[in-house]
N, C-alpha and C positions, 0 to 999 in steps of 0.2 A: 182713801185718796182715789179720786175718779178722773183726774186730768193730769197731763204732763206739767202744766203750770203749777199745780199744787205740789207735785212731786219735786220739781226744781226748787220751789220755795222751801220745802221741808229739808232738802239736802243742804241748801245754802245756810239755813239756820242751825244746822246740827253738825257743822264741820268738826271732826275730831271726836265725835261722840258715837257710841254704839246704839244700834236700834235693832229691833226684831222685824224681819220681813217674812210674811207668809205668802207662799206661792202655791200654785196648783201645777203639779208635774205628773204626767201620765195618769191624770184623774185622781191623784192622791195629794192632799194638802201637806205641805212641808214648811218648816219654820227654820230660818237661818239668822244668826246674829252677825251683823255687818257693821264695820266701822266706816263712817263717812270720811273719805280722804279729801284733802285740799288739792284741787286741780292745779293750783299755782305751784305746788311742790313737785308735781310730775310733769310740768311744762317748763321747757328751757327758758331761763332768764339770762343765760350767758352764752356767748359764742366766741370762738377763737378765729382770728384772721391771721393766716400765714401764707405768704407768697401769693396773695390775692385769692386764696381759697378760703372758704368759710365752712367751719365744722361746728356742730353743736350736739348735745345729748339728744338721743332719739326722743321725739315728742310723743305724747299720749295719743293724739289723733292718728298719726301715722302707724304707731304700734297697733292700735285698735284696727285700723283698716287692713293691715297685712298680718294680723294675728301673731304679733311678736311681743316678747317681754319688753318692758320699758328699760332697756339697757343698750349700751353701745354708742359709738360716735358716728354721727350721720354726716356725710359729705354733701353739704347743701350747694356748694359752688366749687368747681374743680380748680379754677385759677390757673396759675403758671406751674407750680410745683407738682400738682396732682393731675396734670392734663392727660396722663395715660390711664388714670383711674376714672371709671364712669361716674357721673353724677348720681346721687341717691345710693351710693355704696355705704355699707356699714363697715367701718374700719375696725378690724379685730386686733391687729398687731402692727407695730412699726418696728422694723428690725427684729430684735429679740424681746421687745417690751410689749406685753399685752396692754390693750387700751379699752378696758370695759367702760370707761367714763372719760369726760373731758379733761379732768385733772391729770389722769395718767397719760392722755394724749399730749398735753402741754409738757409734761415732764419728759416724755420720750423725745419730742422735737427739741426741747431745750438741751438735752444731753448730746445731741448730734452736731458735729461741726458743719459749717456751710460747705457745700460741694460734695458731701458724703453720699455715695450711692447706697441705698438701703431698700430692703424689700418691704412690701405692704401686703398684709393678709386681709382680705375683705370678702364680704358677701354682698351681692346686689339685693336691694330690698324686694325686688320682684322674683328673685331666684334664690330662695333660702336653702336649697338642697345642694348647692355647689359652692365650694370655697375657691377663691382665686388668689393667685400670688402675682402682684405687680411690682414694678420698680420705680422709684422716684429718686431724684437728686435733690438733696436738702438745699433749700434756698432761703436765706435770710438777708440777702444782699439787695434785692430789687424792691421788695415790699416790706412793710412793717410786720413784725411778729407780735401780736397783741391780743389781749382778751377784752371783751366788752360785757359788762354786767348792767342790766337795766335797773335804774333807780326810779321806782314808781312815784317818789315824792316830787321829783323834778321832771319826770317824763322823758328822760334821756338815758343813753348808755354812757357809762363811765369806763374809759379805756385805761388799761394797764399794760405797760410794756413787759412782754414775756422774754425778751431776748437776753441771753447771757453771753458773755464773751467766750467764743470758741474759735480756735484757730481754723483757718481754711484748710480743708483736706489736701494734703500733699504739697504744702508749700515748703520747698527746700531750695538750697542754693543750686543753681544750674551750672553744670560743668561747662568749660569753654574749650575752644580748640576745634579743629576740623578733622575729619577722617575720610578716607577714601576707600572705595571698594567696588568691584564689579564682579559679575558672575563668571564667566569663562566656561568654556566647555559646551557640551551639547545642551539642547533645550531641556532635556530631562533633568540636567543639573541646575540650569538657570531658573527653572520654574519655582522651586522652593526658595531660592535666594531672592529673586525679585518679589515673590509672594510675601516674604518677610519685610519688604519695603513698602507694602501697601497697607493702608490704615483705613478703618471704618470711622469716618468723621461724622459726628452729629452736632448740629448747631441749633440752638433755640434762643429766641429773644423775647423778653417780657413785653416789649412794645414794638409793634410793626412800624418801622420808619421808612421814609422814602417811597411810600406807596406799596411796599411789600405786603401782600395779603397773607402770607404763610409765616407762622411763628416757629415752625419746626421743620427741618429738612436734614437729609443725610447725603453724603457724597463719598467718593473715593479720594483718599489723601495719599500722597506719594512722599516718602521720606527722602529728602535731598541732602540732609546733613544729620547723621545720628548723634554726633557728639554735641552739636548745638541744639538738637531737637527741632529742626526746621522741617515743615511739611507743606508741600504745595497742595492746594485744594481749589474747588470751584468757587468762583466769586458769587454765583447765583445762590449758593448755599450759605457760605460765610460772607455776608453782605455788609456787615456793620460791626463796629467795636462794641456795641450795646448788646451783649448776649453771653451765652455760656457755650463752651466748646468741650466736647468729650471725644476722646480717641480710643478706639479698641484695637489692640494689637494681637495678631494671630488668633482672633476670635476668642481670646483667653483672658485678657486683662484690660480694664477700662480706666483711664486716668483723665484728668482735666488738662486743658491746654488754653493758651491765650492767643488772641488775634494780634499780630504785630504789623500786618500790611494788607490793605485792601486796595487793589488797583482801581483807580477812579475811571479808567478808560477801557480796560480789557477784562477778560473773563477768568481771572484767577486771583486768589488771595494766598497769604502765607500765615500759618499759625506756628506756635512754638510750644513744645511740651518740655517737661523736666526729665532728662534721661536718668537721673538718679532714682526716680520712682520705679524704674524697671530693673534696677540692679538686683542681683541675687534672686531673680525670679526664673526658675528653671523652665517654666511653661512658655516663656516669651523669648523669641529670637528676633533681634532688630537688625536690619541691614539698610543700606541706602543705595540709591540709584546714581549713576553718573549720567548727566545730561549731555547730549551731543551738541557741539557747536556747529556742526555741519547741517545743511538743509537736506531734507528728504528728497530723493529723486523719484520721479514717476517710474513705476515698475519695480521699485526696490522691495525685496522680500523681507518680511518682519515676523516676529513672534509676538502675539498679543497675550498678555497675562492680566486677568481682571479679577475683580471682587464683586460678588453679588449682594443683594439686599439681605440675604441670609448669612453674609460674611463667609461664603464659600469661595475658594479660588477656582478659576478655570483658565484653560489655555486653548489657543487656536492659532493656526498659521494664517498669515494675512499678507496682503500686498498693497503697496501704495498705488491706488488706481488713478488718483488725481491730486495734484497740489494746487490749490485754488484760493483766491481771495473771496471772502464772504462778508456779508454785512447784515446787521440786524434790520428786521422789517420795520420801517417807520410809517407804514400806512395803517395807523391805529388810532383809536379814539378811546378816551377814558382809561388809558393805560399809562400810568405815570412812573413806572418802574425804570430802573437802570437799563440802558441799552448800550452795549459796547460799541466803540468805533470799529470800522472795518478791520479785519484781521485775516491771517492766512491759516488754512487748515489743510491737513492731509486727509483725503477721502479714501477709505480702505475697503477692501473686499473681504469676504469671510465673516465669521462671527466677530462681534464687537461688544462694547459696553463700557463700564467704568474700569479703567486700568491703564497700562502702559504698553507701548509698542517698542520692542527691542530689535535692534538691527542684527540680522544674522551674520553680518560681516564683522562688526566691531564690538558686539556685546554691550552697547550703550543704548540708553533710551533716546529715541529720536522723536517720539511724539507721545503726548499724554491725553488720554480720554478721561477727563475729570468728571464727565457726566455721560449718561448712556447715549449711544448713537454711533453712526458710522463715520464720524469725522473727529479729528483730534488736533489739539494745539501742537505746534512745532516746538520741540525742546529748545531749539536755538533762539527762539523769540523770548522765551522765559528766562534763559540763562543770565542775562545781564542783571535783572532785578534780583534773582537768587544770589548771585555773587555779591551784589551791593548789600543785601541783608546779612550774608555771611560775614563780610568785612565789618559791618556795623556791630554785629554781635561779638565778634572777636575783640573789638576795640571798646566794648561797653558803651556803644552809642546807639541812638535810635535809628531805625530804618529810614529810607527816604520819605520825607514828609510831603513831597509834591511831585507831580509829573506835568511837564509842559507839552502843549500841542496846539495846533490850530483847531478851535472848537467848531468844526463843521462836519456834518455827517455826509458821507459820500454814497453815491450809487454808481453803477457801472453801465456803460453802453458800449456796443460794438464799435470798433474803429470805423466800420463802414457807415454807421449812422452819423458819426462825427463828420465824415467827409461828405456824404450825400445830403444830409438834412441840416447839420449845423454849419456847413460851409467851411470846413477845415481845409486849408490849402495843402498842396502836394508836399511841400518842403516839411511842414510840421507832421504830416502823416508819415513821412519816411522816418523822421526823428522818433516819433512815438512807436513805430513798428520796431525799430532797433532797441527801444527801451523795454519792449515786451519780451515775454518768453514764447516758446513755440506752442504752448498750450493755451495761453490767454491773450487774445487779440482784442483788447478793450481799452477804454479810456475812463478816467475818473471825472465825475461831475458832482457838483454841490447839490445835495438833497435838502438838507436843513442847516441852519446856522444858529448859533447860540446867542440869544439876546443879551445886550449889555456888554459885548466884547468888541474889540477892534475888527474881528472877522465879520461880525454882523453888519458893521458899517461899510466894509470894503467889498465883501463878496456879494454876489447876487445868486439866488437859486437858479440852478441849471447852468451855471458857469462850468465850462470844461477846463479842468486844470491841465495845463500843458507842461510847465516846468516849475521847479523850486530852486531858487538860487542858480538859475541858468542851466539846470540839469533836467532834461526831459524825464517825465515820470508817468508810468502807467500801472505799476505794481504797488500794492499796499505796503509790503515790507520796505521797499525803497522810499516810499512816501514818508513813512514814520522815521526812517534813518536820516533823511534830509532835514527834518524838522527838529529831531531830538537834540537837546542841548542848546538850542538857539532861542534868544529872546525876541528876535525879529527875523523874518524871511522875506525874500522877494519872490513873488508868484506871478507867472504869466498865465492868463486865462483867455479862453475863446468865449466872447459874449456877443450874441446877435451877429455872428459872422465876422466880428472884428477882434483882433488881438489886443488885449488890454493888459497893461503892466501895473501890478499892484506892488508898490514899493513899501518896504519896511512894515509889513503886516506883523503886528505884535502877537506873539504866542500867549496863551493863557495858562496860568498855573492852576492845577486841580489838586486839592488836598487829598492825601491818602488816608486821612482820619475820618472823612465823611461827615455826617451830622454829629455834632458834639454837644447839642443842647436841645431839650424838649420841655414842654409844659403840658401837664395833664390837668384839664379843667372840665368838670361836669362829665367826665368819661371821655372827653375828646383828647386825642394826642395831637398836639400842635407843634410845628417846627418851622423854621425859616425855609423857604423853598430850596429844594435840592437841584443840582445842575440839570437833571433830565427834564425838568419843567420848562427851562428856558429854551430848549430846542422846540417845544411844542406850541409856544404862545407867541404873542406879538405885543409891542407896547400898547396898542389900542385895546387889547383884551386884558392885559395884566394891570394897566394903569399905573398907580403908584406902588403896586405890590401888595403884600399882605402876608398872612401866616397860613401855611398849608396844613389841612386836616388830614393826617396820615392814617389815623385809625380811630375807631369808636368802640368803647368797651360795652359788653353785653350787660343789660340791666341798668345802665347808667341813666342819669337825667337826660342826657342828649338823645339816647335811644328812645326813651319814653316819650320825649317831645316829638320825635319823628313818627312814632306809632300813633300819636294823637292827631296827626294830620290826616283828615278823613278822605281827602281827594287822592291820596297816594300818587301824587304827581312827582316828576323828577326833582322839582325844587324842594321837596320835603326832606331830601337827604343832603346833609352837609359834608359827607365824606368825600374826600378828593377835591374839595374846593378851597379857595383862598378867603380867609376871614380878613376883611379890610377895615371893619369898623365894629367897635363894641359900644353899644348905645350910641352916643353922639361923638365918641372919641375915635379918630382914625388910628389904626395900628399897622405898623410895618415891621416892628421888631418884637421879640418876646418880652423885653422890658416894658415897652409901651402897652402890651397886652396885660401884663401883670398889674401895672399901675391903674389901668382902666377897670379891670375886673375886681380889684380890691375895694372899689367904691361901693360894691354891691354886698348886701348882707344875706345871711341864711334865709332861705325860703323866698327871696325876692327873684323876680324874673330879670334875666339879662337878654338883651337883643343883640344878636350877631348878624351883621351884614356880610354876605359872602358872594363871591363871583365864580362862575364856571370857567376854568382855565381854557377849556376847549372851544367854547363858543361865546364867552363873555357875558352870559346870562347872569342877572343879579337875583338874589334870593334873600329872604329874611327868616331868621330862626329864633324863636323865643324859647328859652330854656330856663327852667326853675332851678336855682342854685340849691344844692344839698350839701352844706358844709359840715354836716355831722358824719355822713358816710362816704361822701365823695369830695374830699378836700382838694384844694388846688395845690399842685405839686410842681416844683421846678427841679430839673435834673441837668447837671452840667458835668462834662468829662474834664477832670482836672489835668494838669500838666503831667502828673505821674501816672496817668492812665486810669485812675480810679474815678468812678462816677459818684458825684456828691449830690445827695437828694435833700431837698428842703421843702417843708410844707408851709404854704403862704398863709399868714394871718390876715383876714379881711377886716376892714374898718368896722367898729362897733356901731 
């Protein structure tokens, strides 16, 4: 044999047979008897898909490249469940089960209940001298758990469901009733008590909704009712009901929790855990905080007790340096995430972070720093919703499902500007001064208004709000109190130097459930527009509406179509835009989108017409449907809180 072609032909013709090979090694001829192996037998024909991750037996070419034996389970795609494990890892063990091959991997995952925390032993293919231990939370809820075997006769993969019915980890009946408790005594005594009220909260979501770009975050949680298992946490972390929540107590034990309330207007959410899961655990002590109904006064001395990202507790003395109204910055572009309406915070001196501020005088929590920073939410502002959730839980009812307000974003200007530039008269200036406090001499003006509401029709941008229901208002807490519980309010505004009376302005109800349906098609995550978008756009730009593209999955047909756009212009990306037409069919609802997309078959191109919400620019996106590996999927949150998923069958 004198050429590679002749050698390849010889090997192909003698699969399974033995032959003698003569070689020259170190100048000496040697003869070996070798069996020709079938490369198909040592190349994977099967892969397993679990929680959007893909694993397969290590293939011959990779094993040869890295000088490895052809054994082990190769993590080809990390997906949702294995996001903490690097891609191209070779998984050696799941929990206590060794995984030398794909079959043992399937058996290991099948034996574990959904929500179970397990360890993963692995080696990275580029670093074979080090063994790593990672942690995953078993997920069989959001994605199929299935195996796919290639059928060479038909040229397709045949899928088999691998899921077996396993109870969700830690599902027990929750105790009811409330409990009270506060620390008492010196700070040295209160620190461990309050520290046992702080929880390390982790939240992850399989699909990024409402323009959120991060699928995993952590924050400090504060136990406000240990009998009911209620925890206050940051809304920027726990931003949707579509996800998984884990709570770690005393840096000792981690259990699952569920989202019960996401405030549609402010920066906090409420989650609930099952207290019975912590019973008879000597390593865990659980306490609760008492929230103050009194507002913090400037100069008040406080003790700050916080939790770090390493779950360590720390303490510092602090002082209320300023109690001030703040607002989210609305001078942004291409940022479609949730922005809270204006709220009041206490700005503190000394060390700060994620934790609680304890009054030195009353031993109750007066402010909560649910995220890092030198400002914290006032406990008095959170107390009404906490009490409403407590009452609902005690009566086996759902938490509040909506919150009403005027859907206008506010900004603040000095009272002097309102007088000197906006032509506010002296009588109103005196009324507004009396409505202010000694630290904030400002007035409220309209910055943005939400399209499609009564406020959009009646308010104008830069209106100065003078009174609500004949009560002068300049402070944000008073503004919210005057609106709360009303379906209509009367508002007096200063517009172009004139006093204008806006009668019976309708308040708008915002759902605390958030986005409750999504469709995944070609790797695009589509949803109906969320409220934040309607503050950013106008009827001229949004037209008849459409469906918002909230996320795009890696390796999907949508991403591949974007990469094929050689000019790399802005219009090549569909992410963050509104899809308003599928081929020739206008779409404004998810049902209309499904009806239109079902008319297309596997491997056919679909044309999506989209518009940029920020500037109204139109774009066209041609995506090739892959209904074998990227099936169209419809997900809906049911009345009982479960998410129901259905794969859509396209027309033949």
